[in-house]
PyMOL Python script that loads the backbone (N, CA, C, O; Angstrom):
from pymol import cmd

cmd.read_pdbstr("""\
ATOM      1  N   MET A   1     104.251  60.118 106.433  1.00  0.00           N
ATOM      2  CA  MET A   1     102.718  59.350 105.951  1.00  0.00           C
ATOM      3  C   MET A   1     103.172  59.129 104.468  1.00  0.00           C
ATOM      4  O   MET A   1     103.763  59.977 103.799  1.00  0.00           O
ATOM      5  N   ASN A   2     102.832  57.934 104.062  1.00  0.00           N
ATOM      6  CA  ASN A   2     103.256  57.061 103.002  1.00  0.00           C
ATOM      7  C   ASN A   2     101.655  57.154 102.083  1.00  0.00           C
ATOM      8  O   ASN A   2     100.748  56.583 102.689  1.00  0.00           O
ATOM      9  N   PHE A   3     101.385  57.572 101.199  1.00  0.00           N
ATOM     10  CA  PHE A   3     100.142  57.729 100.481  1.00  0.00           C
ATOM     11  C   PHE A   3     100.278  57.213  99.019  1.00  0.00           C
ATOM     12  O   PHE A   3     101.113  57.777  98.312  1.00  0.00           O
ATOM     13  N   THR A   4      99.446  56.067  98.428  1.00  0.00           N
ATOM     14  CA  THR A   4      99.839  55.559  97.210  1.00  0.00           C
ATOM     15  C   THR A   4      98.583  55.853  96.399  1.00  0.00           C
ATOM     16  O   THR A   4      97.545  55.418  96.897  1.00  0.00           O
ATOM     17  N   VAL A   5      98.479  56.522  95.222  1.00  0.00           N
ATOM     18  CA  VAL A   5      97.355  56.469  94.366  1.00  0.00           C
ATOM     19  C   VAL A   5      97.696  55.822  93.163  1.00  0.00           C
ATOM     20  O   VAL A   5      98.865  56.012  92.831  1.00  0.00           O
ATOM     21  N   ILE A   6      97.089  55.179  92.480  1.00  0.00           N
ATOM     22  CA  ILE A   6      96.918  54.386  91.188  1.00  0.00           C
ATOM     23  C   ILE A   6      95.739  54.754  90.223  1.00  0.00           C
ATOM     24  O   ILE A   6      94.595  54.301  90.187  1.00  0.00           O
ATOM     25  N   ASN A   7      96.322  55.664  89.488  1.00  0.00           N
ATOM     26  CA  ASN A   7      95.312  56.302  88.247  1.00  0.00           C
ATOM     27  C   ASN A   7      95.597  55.175  86.975  1.00  0.00           C
ATOM     28  O   ASN A   7      96.680  54.856  86.483  1.00  0.00           O
ATOM     29  N   ARG A   8      94.330  54.734  86.660  1.00  0.00           N
ATOM     30  CA  ARG A   8      94.454  54.017  85.305  1.00  0.00           C
ATOM     31  C   ARG A   8      93.559  54.612  84.377  1.00  0.00           C
ATOM     32  O   ARG A   8      92.383  54.931  84.552  1.00  0.00           O
ATOM     33  N   ASP A   9      94.315  54.725  83.302  1.00  0.00           N
ATOM     34  CA  ASP A   9      93.760  55.604  82.009  1.00  0.00           C
ATOM     35  C   ASP A   9      93.288  56.947  82.518  1.00  0.00           C
ATOM     36  O   ASP A   9      92.133  57.258  82.229  1.00  0.00           O
ATOM     37  N   LEU A  10      93.925  57.689  83.148  1.00  0.00           N
ATOM     38  CA  LEU A  10      93.231  58.993  83.343  1.00  0.00           C
ATOM     39  C   LEU A  10      93.414  60.167  82.520  1.00  0.00           C
ATOM     40  O   LEU A  10      94.513  60.665  82.275  1.00  0.00           O
ATOM     41  N   GLN A  11      91.972  60.717  81.979  1.00  0.00           N
ATOM     42  CA  GLN A  11      92.045  61.728  80.982  1.00  0.00           C
ATOM     43  C   GLN A  11      91.356  62.668  81.532  1.00  0.00           C
ATOM     44  O   GLN A  11      90.330  62.459  82.180  1.00  0.00           O
ATOM     45  N   VAL A  12      91.915  63.917  81.298  1.00  0.00           N
ATOM     46  CA  VAL A  12      91.409  65.007  81.747  1.00  0.00           C
ATOM     47  C   VAL A  12      91.100  66.025  80.501  1.00  0.00           C
ATOM     48  O   VAL A  12      91.940  66.308  79.648  1.00  0.00           O
ATOM     49  N   GLY A  13      89.677  66.560  80.534  1.00  0.00           N
ATOM     50  CA  GLY A  13      89.315  67.520  79.444  1.00  0.00           C
ATOM     51  C   GLY A  13      89.588  68.685  79.892  1.00  0.00           C
ATOM     52  O   GLY A  13      90.724  69.137  79.746  1.00  0.00           O
ATOM     53  N   ASP A  14      88.611  69.390  80.518  1.00  0.00           N
ATOM     54  CA  ASP A  14      88.737  70.724  80.942  1.00  0.00           C
ATOM     55  C   ASP A  14      88.888  70.953  82.464  1.00  0.00           C
ATOM     56  O   ASP A  14      88.309  70.130  83.173  1.00  0.00           O
ATOM     57  N   VAL A  15      89.491  71.824  83.003  1.00  0.00           N
ATOM     58  CA  VAL A  15      89.981  72.316  84.318  1.00  0.00           C
ATOM     59  C   VAL A  15      89.474  73.466  84.628  1.00  0.00           C
ATOM     60  O   VAL A  15      90.152  74.385  84.169  1.00  0.00           O
ATOM     61  N   HIS A  16      88.310  73.895  85.378  1.00  0.00           N
ATOM     62  CA  HIS A  16      87.786  75.370  85.805  1.00  0.00           C
ATOM     63  C   HIS A  16      88.411  75.339  87.412  1.00  0.00           C
ATOM     64  O   HIS A  16      87.973  74.543  88.244  1.00  0.00           O
ATOM     65  N   ILE A  17      89.355  76.196  87.675  1.00  0.00           N
ATOM     66  CA  ILE A  17      89.652  76.433  88.946  1.00  0.00           C
ATOM     67  C   ILE A  17      89.175  77.876  89.527  1.00  0.00           C
ATOM     68  O   ILE A  17      89.622  78.926  89.064  1.00  0.00           O
ATOM     69  N   ILE A  18      88.123  77.824  90.696  1.00  0.00           N
ATOM     70  CA  ILE A  18      87.475  78.895  91.151  1.00  0.00           C
ATOM     71  C   ILE A  18      88.341  79.834  92.043  1.00  0.00           C
ATOM     72  O   ILE A  18      88.304  81.052  91.865  1.00  0.00           O
ATOM     73  N   ALA A  19      89.199  79.208  93.100  1.00  0.00           N
ATOM     74  CA  ALA A  19      89.992  79.602  93.853  1.00  0.00           C
ATOM     75  C   ALA A  19      91.412  78.777  94.157  1.00  0.00           C
ATOM     76  O   ALA A  19      91.571  77.614  93.788  1.00  0.00           O
ATOM     77  N   VAL A  20      92.243  79.408  94.755  1.00  0.00           N
ATOM     78  CA  VAL A  20      93.295  78.527  95.349  1.00  0.00           C
ATOM     79  C   VAL A  20      93.742  78.956  96.610  1.00  0.00           C
ATOM     80  O   VAL A  20      93.762  80.155  96.890  1.00  0.00           O
ATOM     81  N   THR A  21      94.105  78.079  97.402  1.00  0.00           N
ATOM     82  CA  THR A  21      94.205  78.587  99.070  1.00  0.00           C
ATOM     83  C   THR A  21      95.642  78.799  98.928  1.00  0.00           C
ATOM     84  O   THR A  21      96.262  78.659  97.874  1.00  0.00           O
ATOM     85  N   SER A  22      96.180  79.177 100.158  1.00  0.00           N
ATOM     86  CA  SER A  22      97.703  79.604 100.420  1.00  0.00           C
ATOM     87  C   SER A  22      98.426  78.384 100.468  1.00  0.00           C
ATOM     88  O   SER A  22      99.644  78.533 100.368  1.00  0.00           O
ATOM     89  N   SER A  23      97.991  77.136 100.602  1.00  0.00           N
ATOM     90  CA  SER A  23      98.767  75.889 100.510  1.00  0.00           C
ATOM     91  C   SER A  23      98.167  74.957  99.757  1.00  0.00           C
ATOM     92  O   SER A  23      97.556  74.069 100.351  1.00  0.00           O
ATOM     93  N   ALA A  24      98.204  74.953  98.452  1.00  0.00           N
ATOM     94  CA  ALA A  24      97.422  73.989  97.425  1.00  0.00           C
ATOM     95  C   ALA A  24      98.485  73.337  96.584  1.00  0.00           C
ATOM     96  O   ALA A  24      99.613  73.785  96.381  1.00  0.00           O
ATOM     97  N   VAL A  25      98.081  72.457  96.221  1.00  0.00           N
ATOM     98  CA  VAL A  25      98.720  71.706  94.926  1.00  0.00           C
ATOM     99  C   VAL A  25      97.787  71.363  93.998  1.00  0.00           C
ATOM    100  O   VAL A  25      96.727  70.833  94.330  1.00  0.00           O
ATOM    101  N   PHE A  26      98.152  71.684  92.532  1.00  0.00           N
ATOM    102  CA  PHE A  26      97.198  71.304  91.696  1.00  0.00           C
ATOM    103  C   PHE A  26      98.222  70.548  90.635  1.00  0.00           C
ATOM    104  O   PHE A  26      99.176  71.073  90.060  1.00  0.00           O
ATOM    105  N   LEU A  27      97.740  69.080  90.521  1.00  0.00           N
ATOM    106  CA  LEU A  27      98.881  68.257  89.664  1.00  0.00           C
ATOM    107  C   LEU A  27      97.886  67.603  89.028  1.00  0.00           C
ATOM    108  O   LEU A  27      96.885  67.143  89.578  1.00  0.00           O
ATOM    109  N   ILE A  28      98.210  67.542  87.590  1.00  0.00           N
ATOM    110  CA  ILE A  28      97.773  66.410  86.590  1.00  0.00           C
ATOM    111  C   ILE A  28      98.948  65.602  85.842  1.00  0.00           C
ATOM    112  O   ILE A  28      99.813  66.160  85.168  1.00  0.00           O
ATOM    113  N   GLY A  29      98.868  64.280  86.041  1.00  0.00           N
ATOM    114  CA  GLY A  29     100.077  63.741  85.572  1.00  0.00           C
ATOM    115  C   GLY A  29     100.721  62.741  86.512  1.00  0.00           C
ATOM    116  O   GLY A  29     100.049  62.223  87.404  1.00  0.00           O
ATOM    117  N   ASP A  30     101.943  62.466  86.348  1.00  0.00           N
ATOM    118  CA  ASP A  30     102.528  61.686  87.257  1.00  0.00           C
ATOM    119  C   ASP A  30     103.818  62.459  87.846  1.00  0.00           C
ATOM    120  O   ASP A  30     104.499  63.278  87.228  1.00  0.00           O
ATOM    121  N   ALA A  31     103.989  62.059  89.065  1.00  0.00           N
ATOM    122  CA  ALA A  31     105.134  62.828  89.859  1.00  0.00           C
ATOM    123  C   ALA A  31     105.776  61.563  90.778  1.00  0.00           C
ATOM    124  O   ALA A  31     105.053  60.744  91.345  1.00  0.00           O
ATOM    125  N   ASP A  32     106.801  61.547  90.816  1.00  0.00           N
ATOM    126  CA  ASP A  32     107.628  60.619  91.462  1.00  0.00           C
ATOM    127  C   ASP A  32     107.660  60.955  92.797  1.00  0.00           C
ATOM    128  O   ASP A  32     107.571  60.063  93.641  1.00  0.00           O
ATOM    129  N   MET A  33     107.802  62.383  93.186  1.00  0.00           N
ATOM    130  CA  MET A  33     108.239  62.704  94.435  1.00  0.00           C
ATOM    131  C   MET A  33     107.773  64.069  94.617  1.00  0.00           C
ATOM    132  O   MET A  33     108.068  64.826  93.692  1.00  0.00           O
ATOM    133  N   ILE A  34     107.130  64.559  95.566  1.00  0.00           N
ATOM    134  CA  ILE A  34     106.571  66.009  95.947  1.00  0.00           C
ATOM    135  C   ILE A  34     107.149  66.413  97.297  1.00  0.00           C
ATOM    136  O   ILE A  34     106.863  65.867  98.363  1.00  0.00           O
ATOM    137  N   ASN A  35     107.986  67.418  97.137  1.00  0.00           N
ATOM    138  CA  ASN A  35     108.555  68.043  98.459  1.00  0.00           C
ATOM    139  C   ASN A  35     107.729  69.294  98.868  1.00  0.00           C
ATOM    140  O   ASN A  35     107.606  70.189  98.032  1.00  0.00           O
ATOM    141  N   VAL A  36     107.187  69.415 100.021  1.00  0.00           N
ATOM    142  CA  VAL A  36     106.715  70.442 100.708  1.00  0.00           C
ATOM    143  C   VAL A  36     107.483  71.278 101.643  1.00  0.00           C
ATOM    144  O   VAL A  36     108.390  70.746 102.284  1.00  0.00           O
ATOM    145  N   ALA A  37     107.260  72.346 101.770  1.00  0.00           N
ATOM    146  CA  ALA A  37     107.860  73.223 102.982  1.00  0.00           C
ATOM    147  C   ALA A  37     106.819  74.329 103.220  1.00  0.00           C
ATOM    148  O   ALA A  37     105.884  74.658 102.489  1.00  0.00           O
ATOM    149  N   SER A  38     107.259  74.912 104.618  1.00  0.00           N
ATOM    150  CA  SER A  38     106.454  76.097 105.046  1.00  0.00           C
ATOM    151  C   SER A  38     107.213  77.054 105.778  1.00  0.00           C
ATOM    152  O   SER A  38     108.269  76.781 106.350  1.00  0.00           O
ATOM    153  N   ALA A  39     106.669  78.191 105.760  1.00  0.00           N
ATOM    154  CA  ALA A  39     107.148  79.299 106.420  1.00  0.00           C
ATOM    155  C   ALA A  39     106.508  80.155 107.246  1.00  0.00           C
ATOM    156  O   ALA A  39     105.391  80.485 106.846  1.00  0.00           O
ATOM    157  N   PHE A  40     106.886  80.651 108.342  1.00  0.00           N
ATOM    158  CA  PHE A  40     106.007  81.427 109.345  1.00  0.00           C
ATOM    159  C   PHE A  40     106.383  82.725 109.037  1.00  0.00           C
ATOM    160  O   PHE A  40     107.441  83.172 109.479  1.00  0.00           O
ATOM    161  N   ASP A  41     105.661  83.379 108.343  1.00  0.00           N
ATOM    162  CA  ASP A  41     106.119  84.864 107.870  1.00  0.00           C
ATOM    163  C   ASP A  41     105.045  86.147 108.671  1.00  0.00           C
ATOM    164  O   ASP A  41     104.913  87.294 108.243  1.00  0.00           O
ATOM    165  N   THR A  42     104.464  85.655 109.734  1.00  0.00           N
ATOM    166  CA  THR A  42     103.770  86.553 110.590  1.00  0.00           C
ATOM    167  C   THR A  42     104.677  87.590 111.241  1.00  0.00           C
ATOM    168  O   THR A  42     105.697  87.138 111.761  1.00  0.00           O
ATOM    169  N   PRO A  43     104.479  88.894 111.299  1.00  0.00           N
ATOM    170  CA  PRO A  43     105.536  89.611 111.790  1.00  0.00           C
ATOM    171  C   PRO A  43     105.138  89.698 113.246  1.00  0.00           C
ATOM    172  O   PRO A  43     103.948  89.714 113.561  1.00  0.00           O
ATOM    173  N   PRO A  44     106.294  89.766 114.312  1.00  0.00           N
ATOM    174  CA  PRO A  44     106.175  89.442 115.532  1.00  0.00           C
ATOM    175  C   PRO A  44     105.287  90.446 116.188  1.00  0.00           C
ATOM    176  O   PRO A  44     104.974  90.116 117.332  1.00  0.00           O
ATOM    177  N   GLU A  45     104.757  91.674 115.742  1.00  0.00           N
ATOM    178  CA  GLU A  45     103.942  92.296 116.595  1.00  0.00           C
ATOM    179  C   GLU A  45     102.211  91.894 116.215  1.00  0.00           C
ATOM    180  O   GLU A  45     101.232  92.343 116.812  1.00  0.00           O
ATOM    181  N   ALA A  46     102.207  91.081 115.240  1.00  0.00           N
ATOM    182  CA  ALA A  46     100.983  90.548 114.955  1.00  0.00           C
ATOM    183  C   ALA A  46     100.705  89.313 115.595  1.00  0.00           C
ATOM    184  O   ALA A  46      99.575  88.826 115.587  1.00  0.00           O
ATOM    185  N   LEU A  47     101.782  88.726 116.208  1.00  0.00           N
ATOM    186  CA  LEU A  47     101.620  87.387 116.904  1.00  0.00           C
ATOM    187  C   LEU A  47     100.985  87.493 118.302  1.00  0.00           C
ATOM    188  O   LEU A  47     101.431  88.318 119.100  1.00  0.00           O
ATOM    189  N   ILE A  48      99.909  86.648 118.641  1.00  0.00           N
ATOM    190  CA  ILE A  48      99.361  86.668 120.038  1.00  0.00           C
ATOM    191  C   ILE A  48      99.543  85.371 120.457  1.00  0.00           C
ATOM    192  O   ILE A  48      99.110  84.384 119.862  1.00  0.00           O
ATOM    193  N   ILE A  49     100.340  85.360 121.733  1.00  0.00           N
ATOM    194  CA  ILE A  49     100.575  84.021 122.315  1.00  0.00           C
ATOM    195  C   ILE A  49      99.912  84.083 123.712  1.00  0.00           C
ATOM    196  O   ILE A  49     100.265  84.849 124.608  1.00  0.00           O
ATOM    197  N   GLY A  50      98.987  83.252 123.781  1.00  0.00           N
ATOM    198  CA  GLY A  50      98.163  82.996 125.192  1.00  0.00           C
ATOM    199  C   GLY A  50      96.961  82.626 124.843  1.00  0.00           C
ATOM    200  O   GLY A  50      96.607  82.460 123.676  1.00  0.00           O
ATOM    201  N   PRO A  51      96.114  82.441 126.037  1.00  0.00           N
ATOM    202  CA  PRO A  51      94.818  81.688 126.129  1.00  0.00           C
ATOM    203  C   PRO A  51      93.783  82.758 125.574  1.00  0.00           C
ATOM    204  O   PRO A  51      92.779  82.338 125.000  1.00  0.00           O
ATOM    205  N   LEU A  52      93.956  83.932 125.700  1.00  0.00           N
ATOM    206  CA  LEU A  52      92.903  84.953 125.615  1.00  0.00           C
ATOM    207  C   LEU A  52      92.959  85.498 123.949  1.00  0.00           C
ATOM    208  O   LEU A  52      94.085  85.694 123.490  1.00  0.00           O
ATOM    209  N   VAL A  53      92.058  85.680 123.276  1.00  0.00           N
ATOM    210  CA  VAL A  53      91.770  86.273 122.088  1.00  0.00           C
ATOM    211  C   VAL A  53      91.182  87.541 122.138  1.00  0.00           C
ATOM    212  O   VAL A  53      90.073  87.587 122.670  1.00  0.00           O
ATOM    213  N   PRO A  54      91.668  88.595 121.705  1.00  0.00           N
ATOM    214  CA  PRO A  54      90.975  89.992 121.665  1.00  0.00           C
ATOM    215  C   PRO A  54      89.753  89.974 120.803  1.00  0.00           C
ATOM    216  O   PRO A  54      89.851  89.768 119.593  1.00  0.00           O
ATOM    217  N   LEU A  55      88.527  90.199 121.430  1.00  0.00           N
ATOM    218  CA  LEU A  55      87.348  90.324 120.600  1.00  0.00           C
ATOM    219  C   LEU A  55      86.797  91.725 120.547  1.00  0.00           C
ATOM    220  O   LEU A  55      87.055  92.541 121.431  1.00  0.00           O
ATOM    221  N   THR A  56      85.983  92.020 119.431  1.00  0.00           N
ATOM    222  CA  THR A  56      85.499  93.458 119.481  1.00  0.00           C
ATOM    223  C   THR A  56      84.066  93.077 119.650  1.00  0.00           C
ATOM    224  O   THR A  56      83.565  92.094 119.104  1.00  0.00           O
ATOM    225  N   PRO A  57      83.417  93.925 120.454  1.00  0.00           N
ATOM    226  CA  PRO A  57      81.654  93.737 120.708  1.00  0.00           C
ATOM    227  C   PRO A  57      81.179  94.032 119.225  1.00  0.00           C
ATOM    228  O   PRO A  57      81.648  94.693 118.298  1.00  0.00           O
ATOM    229  N   ARG A  58      80.017  93.238 119.407  1.00  0.00           N
ATOM    230  CA  ARG A  58      79.187  93.293 118.181  1.00  0.00           C
ATOM    231  C   ARG A  58      78.329  94.427 118.347  1.00  0.00           C
ATOM    232  O   ARG A  58      78.019  94.761 119.490  1.00  0.00           O
ATOM    233  N   GLY A  59      77.851  95.142 117.233  1.00  0.00           N
ATOM    234  CA  GLY A  59      76.943  96.266 117.242  1.00  0.00           C
ATOM    235  C   GLY A  59      77.216  97.489 116.669  1.00  0.00           C
ATOM    236  O   GLY A  59      76.384  98.395 116.723  1.00  0.00           O
TER     237      GLY A  59
END
""", "prot")
cmd.dss("prot")
cmd.show_as("cartoon", "prot")
cmd.util.cbc("prot")
cmd.orient("prot")
């Protein structure tokens, strides 16, 4: 995916960040290139493969 953003006369005063997710990029300024990568770090015993999801009854 190619994504082009043109910011003309961008001025940032104050920034207030409430929360950050597990995959977030916060950038003010110029960047020629941003490289991203991901890793799957769930332990094998926590991985559920199949159509059924174990649900607990409400109450």
